[in-house]
PAMAR-725736 format. One record per residue: residue number from 1; residue in one letter; chain; x, y, z of N, C-alpha, C in turn. Coordinates in steps of 0.2 Angstrom, whole numbers, m for minus. Layout:
N
+-----+------+------+-------+-------+-------+-------+-------+-------+-------+-------+-------+
! pos ! code ! unit !   n.x !   n.y !   n.z !  ca.x !  ca.y !  ca.z !   c.x !   c.y !   c.z !
+-----+------+------+-------+-------+-------+-------+-------+-------+-------+-------+-------+
! NUM !    a !    A !     X !     Y !     Z !     X !     Y !     Z !     X !     Y !     Z !
...
+-----+------+------+-------+-------+-------+-------+-------+-------+-------+-------+-------+
end
This chain:
150
+-----+------+------+-------+-------+-------+-------+-------+-------+-------+-------+-------+
! pos ! code ! unit !   n.x !   n.y !   n.z !  ca.x !  ca.y !  ca.z !   c.x !   c.y !   c.z !
+-----+------+------+-------+-------+-------+-------+-------+-------+-------+-------+-------+
!   1 !    m !    A !   m93 !   m49 !    89 !   m93 !   m46 !    85 !   m86 !   m46 !    82 !
!   2 !    a !    A !   m84 !   m46 !    88 !   m74 !   m46 !    84 !   m73 !   m52 !    80 !
!   3 !    d !    A !   m78 !   m58 !    81 !   m78 !   m65 !    76 !   m81 !   m63 !    69 !
!   4 !    v !    A !   m86 !   m62 !    71 !   m88 !   m57 !    65 !   m83 !   m52 !    60 !
!   5 !    l !    A !   m81 !   m48 !    63 !   m75 !   m42 !    60 !   m70 !   m48 !    59 !
!   6 !    e !    A !   m70 !   m52 !    61 !   m69 !   m55 !    58 !   m66 !   m60 !    56 !
!   7 !    a !    A !   m71 !   m63 !    52 !   m73 !   m67 !    46 !   m76 !   m65 !    40 !
!   8 !    v !    A !   m79 !   m56 !    42 !   m79 !   m53 !    36 !   m72 !   m50 !    35 !
!   9 !    a !    A !   m67 !   m50 !    38 !   m61 !   m47 !    32 !   m56 !   m54 !    33 !
!  10 !    v !    A !   m56 !   m60 !    34 !   m56 !   m66 !    30 !   m58 !   m67 !    24 !
!  11 !    g !    A !   m67 !   m67 !    25 !   m69 !   m66 !    17 !   m67 !   m63 !    14 !
!  12 !    a !    A !   m66 !   m55 !    16 !   m63 !   m49 !    11 !   m56 !   m52 !     7 !
!  13 !    q !    A !   m51 !   m54 !    13 !   m43 !   m56 !     9 !   m45 !   m62 !     6 !
!  14 !    a !    A !   m51 !   m65 !     5 !   m50 !   m72 !     1 !   m54 !   m68 !    m5 !
!  15 !    e !    A !   m58 !   m65 !    m6 !   m59 !   m61 !   m12 !   m57 !   m58 !   m14 !
!  16 !    v !    A !   m53 !   m54 !   m12 !   m44 !   m51 !   m15 !   m42 !   m55 !   m19 !
!  17 !    d !    A !   m39 !   m62 !   m14 !   m36 !   m65 !   m19 !   m35 !   m69 !   m25 !
!  18 !    a !    A !   m42 !   m70 !   m24 !   m47 !   m71 !   m29 !   m44 !   m67 !   m37 !
!  19 !    q !    A !   m50 !   m62 !   m33 !   m49 !   m56 !   m40 !   m42 !   m56 !   m43 !
!  20 !    w !    A !   m38 !   m54 !   m38 !   m32 !   m54 !   m39 !   m28 !   m61 !   m45 !
!  21 !    e !    A !   m29 !   m69 !   m43 !   m28 !   m73 !   m46 !   m31 !   m72 !   m54 !
!  22 !    a !    A !   m37 !   m71 !   m56 !   m44 !   m69 !   m60 !   m41 !   m66 !   m64 !
!  23 !    y !    A !   m38 !   m60 !   m61 !   m33 !   m56 !   m66 !   m28 !   m55 !   m70 !
!  24 !    w !    A !   m22 !   m60 !   m64 !   m17 !   m58 !   m68 !   m17 !   m67 !   m73 !
!  25 !    r !    A !   m23 !   m70 !   m74 !   m23 !   m75 !   m79 !   m25 !   m74 !   m83 !
!  26 !    e !    A !   m31 !   m66 !   m82 !   m32 !   m64 !   m89 !   m30 !   m60 !   m93 !
!  27 !    k !    A !   m27 !   m56 !   m88 !   m22 !   m50 !   m92 !   m14 !   m53 !   m97 !
!  28 !    m !    A !   m15 !   m60 !   m92 !   m10 !   m63 !   m96 !    m9 !   m64 !  m101 !
!  29 !    e !    A !   m12 !   m69 !  m103 !   m16 !   m72 !  m107 !   m18 !   m68 !  m113 !
!  30 !    a !    A !   m20 !   m60 !  m112 !   m23 !   m57 !  m116 !   m14 !   m54 !  m121 !
!  31 !    m !    A !    m9 !   m54 !  m111 !    m2 !   m51 !  m118 !     1 !   m55 !  m121 !
!  32 !    l !    A !     3 !   m67 !  m118 !     3 !   m67 !  m123 !    m1 !   m70 !  m126 !
!  33 !    h !    A !    m6 !   m67 !  m130 !   m11 !   m67 !  m136 !   m10 !   m65 !  m140 !
!  34 !    a !    A !    m5 !   m58 !  m137 !    m4 !   m49 !  m143 !     4 !   m51 !  m144 !
!  35 !    e !    A !     4 !   m56 !  m139 !    15 !   m55 !  m138 !    19 !   m49 !  m137 !
!  36 !    l !    A !    11 !   m48 !  m128 !    18 !   m41 !  m126 !    16 !   m43 !  m119 !
!  37 !    i !    A !    22 !   m40 !  m116 !    24 !   m43 !  m111 !    23 !   m37 !  m103 !
!  38 !    p !    A !    22 !   m37 !  m100 !    21 !   m30 !   m93 !    27 !   m29 !   m92 !
!  39 !    a !    A !    31 !   m23 !   m96 !    36 !   m17 !   m91 !    37 !   m19 !   m83 !
!  40 !    k !    A !    31 !   m19 !   m81 !    32 !   m22 !   m74 !    26 !   m21 !   m69 !
!  41 !    k !    A !    27 !   m29 !   m67 !    20 !   m30 !   m65 !    19 !   m28 !   m58 !
!  42 !    p !    A !    15 !   m26 !   m55 !    15 !   m21 !   m48 !    17 !   m27 !   m43 !
!  43 !    d !    A !    18 !   m25 !   m37 !    20 !   m28 !   m32 !    15 !   m31 !   m28 !
!  44 !    e !    A !    13 !   m38 !   m29 !     8 !   m39 !   m27 !     6 !   m38 !   m20 !
!  45 !    g !    A !     8 !   m37 !   m15 !     6 !   m36 !   m10 !     5 !   m28 !    m6 !
!  46 !    v !    A !     8 !   m27 !   m10 !     4 !   m19 !   m10 !     1 !   m16 !   m14 !
!  47 !    i !    A !    m3 !   m21 !   m19 !    m9 !   m20 !   m21 !   m16 !   m23 !   m17 !
!  48 !    k !    A !   m15 !   m29 !   m15 !   m18 !   m34 !   m11 !   m20 !   m29 !    m5 !
!  49 !    h !    A !   m17 !   m26 !    m1 !   m15 !   m23 !     6 !   m17 !   m14 !     6 !
!  50 !    f !    A !   m19 !   m12 !    m2 !   m20 !    m8 !    m4 !   m30 !    m8 !    m5 !
!  51 !    v !    A !   m30 !   m13 !   m11 !   m38 !   m17 !   m10 !   m40 !   m14 !    m5 !
!  52 !    a !    A !   m38 !   m20 !     0 !   m43 !   m20 !     6 !   m42 !   m15 !    11 !
!  53 !    w !    A !   m40 !    m9 !     9 !   m40 !    m4 !    14 !   m46 !    m1 !    12 !
!  54 !    c !    A !   m45 !    m1 !     2 !   m49 !     5 !     1 !   m57 !     0 !     1 !
!  55 !    a !    A !   m58 !    m8 !     0 !   m64 !   m12 !     6 !   m65 !   m11 !    11 !
!  56 !    q !    A !   m61 !    m8 !    16 !   m63 !    m4 !    23 !   m68 !     0 !    22 !
!  57 !    d !    A !   m68 !     8 !    20 !   m70 !     8 !    19 !   m77 !    13 !    13 !
!  58 !    g !    A !   m75 !     5 !    12 !   m81 !     8 !     3 !   m79 !    11 !    m2 !
!  59 !    i !    A !   m72 !    12 !    m3 !   m69 !    14 !    m9 !   m66 !    13 !   m15 !
!  60 !    s !    A !   m70 !    13 !   m19 !   m66 !    11 !   m26 !   m58 !    12 !   m26 !
!  61 !    h !    A !   m55 !     6 !   m28 !   m47 !     5 !   m28 !   m48 !     5 !   m38 !
!  62 !    r !    A !   m50 !     3 !   m43 !   m50 !     3 !   m47 !   m55 !     6 !   m51 !
!  63 !    p !    A !   m55 !    13 !   m54 !   m50 !    17 !   m54 !   m52 !    22 !   m46 !
!  64 !    c !    A !   m45 !    23 !   m47 !   m46 !    29 !   m39 !   m42 !    36 !   m39 !
!  65 !    a !    A !   m47 !    38 !   m36 !   m45 !    45 !   m35 !   m38 !    46 !   m32 !
!  66 !    p !    A !   m34 !    55 !   m35 !   m28 !    54 !   m32 !   m29 !    56 !   m25 !
!  67 !    s !    A !   m36 !    57 !   m21 !   m34 !    58 !   m14 !   m37 !    52 !   m11 !
!  68 !    v !    A !   m36 !    47 !   m14 !   m38 !    42 !   m12 !   m29 !    39 !   m13 !
!  69 !    i !    A !   m27 !    41 !   m14 !   m19 !    37 !   m15 !   m16 !    41 !   m10 !
!  70 !    a !    A !   m16 !    44 !   m10 !   m13 !    53 !    m5 !   m16 !    50 !     2 !
!  71 !    a !    A !   m20 !    49 !     2 !   m24 !    47 !     9 !   m20 !    39 !    10 !
!  72 !    y !    A !   m20 !    38 !     7 !   m18 !    29 !     9 !   m11 !    29 !     8 !
!  73 !    l !    A !    m7 !    31 !    10 !     1 !    36 !     8 !     0 !    36 !    15 !
!  74 !    l !    A !    m3 !    43 !    19 !    m2 !    44 !    25 !    m6 !    41 !    29 !
!  75 !    s !    A !    m9 !    36 !    25 !   m13 !    30 !    33 !    m7 !    25 !    33 !
!  76 !    r !    A !    m3 !    23 !    29 !     4 !    17 !    29 !     9 !    22 !    34 !
!  77 !    v !    A !    11 !    29 !    32 !    15 !    34 !    38 !    11 !    34 !    45 !
!  78 !    q !    A !     6 !    32 !    45 !     4 !    34 !    53 !     6 !    27 !    53 !
!  79 !    d !    A !     0 !    21 !    52 !     4 !    13 !    54 !    11 !    15 !    54 !
!  80 !    d !    A !    16 !    15 !    50 !    22 !    14 !    53 !    25 !    15 !    58 !
!  81 !    l !    A !    21 !    22 !    60 !    24 !    25 !    65 !    22 !    23 !    73 !
!  82 !    e !    A !    14 !    22 !    74 !    12 !    18 !    78 !    14 !    11 !    79 !
!  83 !    a !    A !    14 !     6 !    76 !    23 !     3 !    77 !    26 !     6 !    77 !
!  84 !    g !    A !    29 !    10 !    78 !    39 !     9 !    78 !    42 !     7 !    71 !
!  85 !    k !    A !    41 !     7 !    68 !    45 !     7 !    62 !    46 !    14 !    61 !
!  86 !    r !    A !    53 !    15 !    57 !    55 !    20 !    53 !    50 !    23 !    46 !
!  87 !    v !    A !    53 !    29 !    46 !    47 !    29 !    38 !    53 !    31 !    33 !
!  88 !    s !    A !    51 !    26 !    29 !    56 !    26 !    22 !    52 !    31 !    16 !
!  89 !    p !    A !    53 !    33 !    15 !    51 !    36 !     9 !    54 !    34 !     2 !
!  90 !    a !    A !    57 !    26 !     4 !    62 !    23 !    m3 !    55 !    18 !    m6 !
!  91 !    k !    A !    51 !    13 !     2 !    44 !    11 !     2 !    40 !    16 !     1 !
!  92 !    f !    A !    40 !    22 !     0 !    33 !    24 !    m1 !    33 !    28 !    m8 !
!  93 !    k !    A !    39 !    28 !   m10 !    40 !    29 !   m15 !    40 !    19 !   m22 !
!  94 !    r !    A !    40 !    16 !   m20 !    39 !     8 !   m21 !    31 !     8 !   m23 !
!  95 !    i !    A !    26 !     9 !   m16 !    20 !    10 !   m17 !    17 !    13 !   m22 !
!  96 !    v !    A !    21 !    19 !   m21 !    17 !    25 !   m28 !    18 !    19 !   m36 !
!  97 !    s !    A !    25 !    16 !   m36 !    25 !    15 !   m41 !    22 !     6 !   m42 !
!  98 !    a !    A !    20 !     5 !   m37 !    16 !    m2 !   m38 !     9 !    m1 !   m40 !
!  99 !    l !    A !     4 !     6 !   m35 !    m1 !     8 !   m39 !     0 !    11 !   m47 !
! 100 !    r !    A !     5 !    17 !   m49 !     5 !    16 !   m54 !     3 !    13 !   m61 !
! 101 !    s !    A !     9 !     5 !   m58 !     8 !     2 !   m65 !     1 !    m1 !   m64 !
! 102 !    y !    A !    m1 !    m3 !   m57 !    m9 !    m7 !   m57 !   m14 !    m3 !   m61 !
! 103 !    h !    A !   m12 !     5 !   m60 !   m18 !     8 !   m66 !   m17 !     6 !   m73 !
! 104 !    h !    A !   m11 !     6 !   m71 !    m9 !     6 !   m80 !    m9 !    m2 !   m82 !
! 105 !    l !    A !    m7 !    m7 !   m81 !   m13 !   m12 !   m83 !   m18 !   m13 !   m86 !
! 106 !    w !    A !   m22 !    m9 !   m80 !   m31 !   m10 !   m85 !   m30 !    m5 !   m88 !
! 107 !    d !    A !   m25 !     2 !   m90 !   m27 !     2 !   m95 !   m31 !    12 !   m92 !
! 108 !    l !    A !   m28 !    12 !   m84 !   m34 !    18 !   m84 !   m31 !    24 !   m79 !
! 109 !    a !    A !   m33 !    32 !   m79 !   m27 !    34 !   m81 !   m24 !    35 !   m74 !
! 110 !    d !    A !   m15 !    35 !   m75 !   m14 !    37 !   m67 !   m14 !    41 !   m63 !
! 111 !    p !    A !   m18 !    39 !   m59 !   m19 !    44 !   m54 !   m14 !    47 !   m47 !
! 112 !    t !    A !    m7 !    43 !   m47 !     0 !    45 !   m42 !     2 !    51 !   m46 !
! 113 !    e !    A !    m1 !    51 !   m55 !     4 !    59 !   m56 !     1 !    64 !   m54 !
! 114 !    t !    A !     0 !    67 !   m48 !    m4 !    73 !   m48 !    m2 !    78 !   m44 !
! 115 !    p !    A !    m5 !    83 !   m42 !    m1 !    86 !   m37 !    m1 !    85 !   m30 !
! 116 !    i !    A !    m8 !    82 !   m26 !    m9 !    79 !   m22 !    m4 !    72 !   m19 !
! 117 !    v !    A !    m4 !    70 !   m24 !     1 !    62 !   m23 !     6 !    68 !   m21 !
! 118 !    r !    A !    10 !    71 !   m27 !    17 !    72 !   m25 !    17 !    77 !   m17 !
! 119 !    a !    A !    13 !    82 !   m18 !    14 !    85 !   m10 !    14 !    77 !    m4 !
! 120 !    a !    A !     8 !    72 !    m6 !    10 !    69 !     0 !    17 !    67 !    m1 !
! 121 !    m !    A !    21 !    63 !    m5 !    27 !    60 !    m5 !    30 !    68 !    m3 !
! 122 !    k !    A !    30 !    73 !    m6 !    34 !    78 !    m2 !    34 !    79 !     8 !
! 123 !    l !    A !    28 !    76 !     9 !    29 !    79 !    16 !    31 !    73 !    18 !
! 124 !    i !    A !    32 !    65 !    16 !    35 !    59 !    19 !    42 !    59 !    20 !
! 125 !    r !    A !    45 !    62 !    12 !    50 !    65 !    10 !    54 !    69 !    15 !
! 126 !    g !    A !    49 !    74 !    17 !    54 !    80 !    22 !    52 !    79 !    30 !
! 127 !    r !    A !    44 !    75 !    29 !    46 !    76 !    36 !    47 !    69 !    40 !
! 128 !    a !    A !    49 !    64 !    36 !    52 !    57 !    38 !    57 !    57 !    45 !
! 129 !    r !    A !    61 !    60 !    41 !    66 !    63 !    49 !    62 !    66 !    55 !
! 130 !    n !    A !    58 !    71 !    56 !    54 !    72 !    61 !    50 !    67 !    64 !
! 131 !    l !    A !    47 !    64 !    59 !    40 !    60 !    62 !    42 !    53 !    64 !
! 132 !    q !    A !    49 !    51 !    64 !    50 !    44 !    64 !    56 !    44 !    74 !
! 133 !    p !    A !    55 !    38 !    79 !    56 !    41 !    83 !    65 !    44 !    83 !
! 134 !    s !    A !    70 !    43 !    84 !    77 !    41 !    86 !    79 !    37 !    86 !
! 135 !    k !    A !    83 !    35 !    84 !    90 !    31 !    85 !    90 !    29 !    92 !
! 136 !    k !    A !    89 !    34 !    97 !    91 !    35 !   106 !    85 !    29 !   107 !
! 137 !    e !    A !    76 !    33 !   104 !    70 !    29 !   106 !    70 !    23 !   104 !
! 138 !    l !    A !    72 !    21 !    99 !    72 !    15 !    93 !    76 !    10 !   103 !
! 139 !    h !    A !    82 !    11 !   103 !    84 !     7 !   103 !    84 !     8 !   113 !
! 140 !    n !    A !    80 !    14 !   116 !    80 !    15 !   122 !    74 !    10 !   122 !
! 141 !    g !    A !    68 !     8 !   120 !    60 !     3 !   117 !    64 !    m4 !   117 !
! 142 !    k !    A !    70 !    m4 !   114 !    73 !   m11 !   114 !    73 !   m14 !   119 !
! 143 !    s !    A !    78 !    m7 !   124 !    80 !   m10 !   131 !    74 !   m11 !   135 !
! 144 !    q !    A !    67 !    m6 !   137 !    63 !   m11 !   139 !    57 !   m16 !   137 !
! 145 !    i !    A !    62 !   m19 !   131 !    54 !   m22 !   130 !    63 !   m29 !   132 !
! 146 !    h !    A !    67 !   m27 !   130 !    72 !   m33 !   134 !    71 !   m35 !   141 !
! 147 !    k !    A !    71 !   m29 !   145 !    74 !   m31 !   153 !    65 !   m31 !   154 !
! 148 !    n !    A !    60 !   m32 !   151 !    53 !   m31 !   154 !    53 !   m40 !   154 !
! 149 !    n !    A !    54 !   m44 !   148 !    57 !   m49 !   148 !    62 !   m55 !   151 !
! 150 !    r !    A !    64 !   m50 !   156 !    69 !   m55 !   158 !    65 !   m58 !   166 !
+-----+------+------+-------+-------+-------+-------+-------+-------+-------+-------+-------+
end
């Protein structure tokens, strides 16, 4: 079963990569023809991760509802916490910016400029200090890992 899931994930990632390349080739040719230069190219890694995250649950990534963006952001926070990483509001600002640029390049409405996404970002900014492990906890975790490897 795990092999099947892994094969599906690899196939989905290959499809996302192919769609991404085809999209940029088409978009860049159109912009060159119209002599337009994009103001900002979305972060490819963020977009690929978002598309794969949406595909897991069968959610449309383009266009997507503001609630999908908010759920994605909070899911990334949870992933960071579970991995023992610190929550960086700047990272989430970059994610929102990439998703905004992605929708703009497709000439779609911006789902990031909505109350639900602003509320998710406010939660991330305001609670980041309370959600993440302290430096002491991070240090102790590293000490335990180091001691166990001896």
